[in-house]
C-alpha positions in Angstrom: 0.0 0.0 0.0 1.5 3.4 -1.0 1.7 6.4 1.3 -1.4 8.1 -0.2 -3.6 5.1 0.3 -2.2 4.6 3.9 -3.0 8.2 4.7 -6.4 8.0 3.2 -7.3 4.9 5.2 -5.8 6.5 8.3 -8.0 9.5 7.8 -11.2 7.4 7.4 -10.5 5.1 10.4 -9.5 8.0 12.6 -12.6 10.0 11.9 -14.8 6.9 12.4 -13.1 6.1 15.7 -13.1 9.7 17.0 -16.8 9.8 16.0 -17.5 13.5 16.7 -20.9 13.2 15.0 -21.8 10.4 17.4 -20.7 12.4 20.3 -22.6 15.5 19.1 -25.8 14.8 21.0 -23.8 14.6 24.2 -22.0 17.8 23.5 -25.3 19.5 22.8 -26.6 18.3 26.1 -23.5 19.6 27.9 -23.6 23.0 26.2 -27.4 23.5 25.9 -27.4 26.1 28.7 -24.5 28.1 27.3 -24.9 31.0 24.9 -23.8 30.5 21.3 -20.4 32.3 21.9 -19.5 30.1 24.8 -20.5 27.0 22.9 -18.1 27.9 20.2 -15.3 28.5 22.7 -16.1 25.1 24.3 -15.9 23.4 20.9 -12.5 25.0 20.3 -11.1 23.9 23.7 -12.3 20.4 23.1 -10.8 20.3 19.5 -7.4 21.6 20.8 -7.4 18.9 23.5 -8.2 16.2 20.9 -5.5 17.4 18.5 -2.9 17.5 21.3 -3.7 14.0 22.6 -3.8 12.4 19.2 -0.4 13.9 18.2 1.0 12.8 21.5 0.0 9.2 21.1 1.1 9.2 17.4 4.6 10.2 18.4 5.0 8.2 21.6 2.7 5.2 21.2 5.4 2.9 19.7 7.9 3.8 22.4 5.3 2.8 25.0 4.6 -0.7 23.4 8.4 -1.2 22.9 9.0 -0.4 26.6 6.5 -3.1 27.6 7.9 -5.6 25.1 4.6 -5.9 23.1 4.8 -6.8 19.4 2.9 -4.8 16.9 0.9 -7.8 15.8 -0.1 -8.6 19.4 -1.2 -5.0 19.8 -3.0 -5.1 16.5 -5.0 -8.2 17.6 -5.8 -6.7 21.0 -6.8 -3.4 19.5 -8.9 -5.2 16.9 -10.9 -7.0 19.6 -11.3 -3.7 21.5 -12.5 -1.9 18.3 -14.9 -4.8 17.6 -16.4 -4.4 21.1 -16.6 -0.6 20.7 -18.2 -0.9 17.3 -20.8 -3.3 18.5 -21.5 -1.1 21.5 -22.1 1.9 19.2 -24.3 0.0 16.8 -26.4 -1.4 19.8 -26.8 2.2 21.2 -24.8 1.6 24.4 -22.4 4.6 24.0 -24.7 7.3 25.2 -24.5 8.9 28.7 -26.8 11.3 30.3 -25.4 14.8 30.7 -25.4 16.5 34.0 -26.4 20.1 34.6 -23.1 22.0 34.9 -22.6 25.0 37.1 -21.4 28.2 35.4 -21.2 31.9 36.4 -24.1 33.7 34.6 -22.1 37.0 34.7 -18.9 35.6 33.3 -17.7 36.2 29.7 -18.3 33.6 27.0 -14.7 32.3 27.3 -14.8 32.0 31.0 -18.1 30.2 30.9 -16.7 27.8 28.3 -13.6 27.2 30.3 -15.6 26.4 33.4 -17.7 23.8 31.6 -14.5 22.5 29.8 -12.9 21.7 33.2 -15.9 19.7 34.2 -16.4 17.7 30.9 -12.8 17.3 29.5 -12.8 13.9 31.2 -14.7 11.9 30.0 -15.7 13.9 26.9 -12.4 14.6 25.3 -10.9 11.4 26.7 -11.9 8.6 26.7 -15.2 9.3 24.7 -13.5 11.0 21.8 -9.8 9.9 22.2 -10.6 6.5 23.5 -8.7 3.2 23.4 -9.7 2.5 19.8 -8.3 5.8 18.6 -5.1 5.2 20.6 -4.7 1.7 19.2 -5.2 3.1 15.6 -2.6 5.8 16.2 0.0 3.3 17.4 -0.6 0.9 14.5 -0.2 3.6 11.9 2.8 5.0 13.7 4.3 1.6 13.6 3.6 1.4 9.9 5.4 4.7 9.3 8.3 3.7 11.5 8.8 0.4 9.7 8.8 2.2 6.3 11.2 4.9 7.5 9.0 7.3 5.5 9.2 10.9 6.7 6.5 12.0 4.2 4.1 9.4 5.8 4.8 10.8 9.2 4.0 14.4 8.0 0.9 13.0 6.3 -0.4 11.3 9.4 0.2 14.5 11.5 -1.6 16.6 8.9 -4.6 14.3 9.0 -4.7 14.7 12.8 -4.6 18.5 12.5 -7.4 18.4 9.9 -9.5 16.1 12.1 -9.0 18.4 15.1 -10.3 21.3 13.0 -13.2 19.2 11.7 -14.1 18.1 15.2 -14.2 21.7 16.4 -16.4 22.7 13.4 -18.8 19.8 14.0 -19.1 20.6 17.7 -19.4 24.3 17.1 -22.2 23.8 14.6 -24.0 21.2 16.7 -27.3 22.9 16.9 -27.3 23.5 13.1 -26.5 19.9 12.3 -29.1 18.7 14.8 -31.8 20.7 13.0 -30.5 19.5 9.6 -30.2 15.8 10.4 -32.7 15.5 13.3 -32.3 13.1 16.2 -33.1 10.2 14.0 -30.5 11.2 11.4 -27.8 11.6 14.0 -28.7 8.1 15.4 -28.6 6.5 12.0 -25.2 8.2 11.2 -23.8 7.0 14.6 -24.9 3.4 13.9 -23.2 3.5 10.5 -20.0 4.7 12.0 -20.2 2.0 14.7 -20.5 -0.6 12.0 -17.4 0.8 10.3 -15.5 0.6 13.6 -16.5 -3.0 14.1 -15.4 -3.9 10.5 -12.0 -2.2 11.1 -11.6 -4.2 14.3 -12.2 -7.4 12.5 -9.7 -6.5 9.9 -7.1 -5.8 12.6 -7.8 -9.2 14.1 -7.5 -11.0 10.8 -4.3 -9.2 9.8 -2.7 -9.7 13.2 -3.6 -13.4 13.3 -2.3 -13.9 9.8 1.0 -12.3 10.6 1.5 -14.3 13.7 0.8 -17.5 11.8 3.1 -16.7 8.9 5.9 -15.1 10.9 5.9 -17.2 14.1 3.8 -20.4 14.1 4.6 -21.6 10.5 8.4 -21.2 10.9 8.3 -23.0 14.3 6.4 -25.9 12.7 8.8 -26.1 9.8 11.8 -26.2 12.2 10.1 -29.1 14.1 10.0 -31.1 10.9 
């Protein structure tokens, strides 16, 4: 697979796993009591956090699995199982959580209001609901791919995708009320289920690829040596 195809696949899988559209109803619930200006500031703060976290895991994820002595194929299989579970959970509608009423100062500026709510929802909203285990597994796998190829252009491409996804996440969250009116609650639910199915399919592919690599690279040579 060439670099462009790898970057394109990475963009699609990362967007599906971040699932900002699926998290949009929850964001709307959290920000419903905020004025429009504060909602936009809150969306920006969440987007910056998501961008920073994804870039961090892209650059350090391989060092982490190397430190613990985990092979990339083992991580691929474990990540695939996890993605499969997450995808099934999304499709079955088990990813929603009721939002709590958040306390803000009614006399504060839009930015201060947004920052107050941000401090209360950054965990779990930014992580692990947006940047969850599936996203982290995906980042580590593609970072391993770039490292194995020694391809600087691929590294820059992956980083550019994450920056673009951060901007897209911010835009989706900032325009939450508009999208909700355009798609409706039913439309958002359908879109979320479709993304969940894609996540489950990605997980199965990771499992198949990891298992095949283990058989070809480890089990088959061991059997040949025995004979």
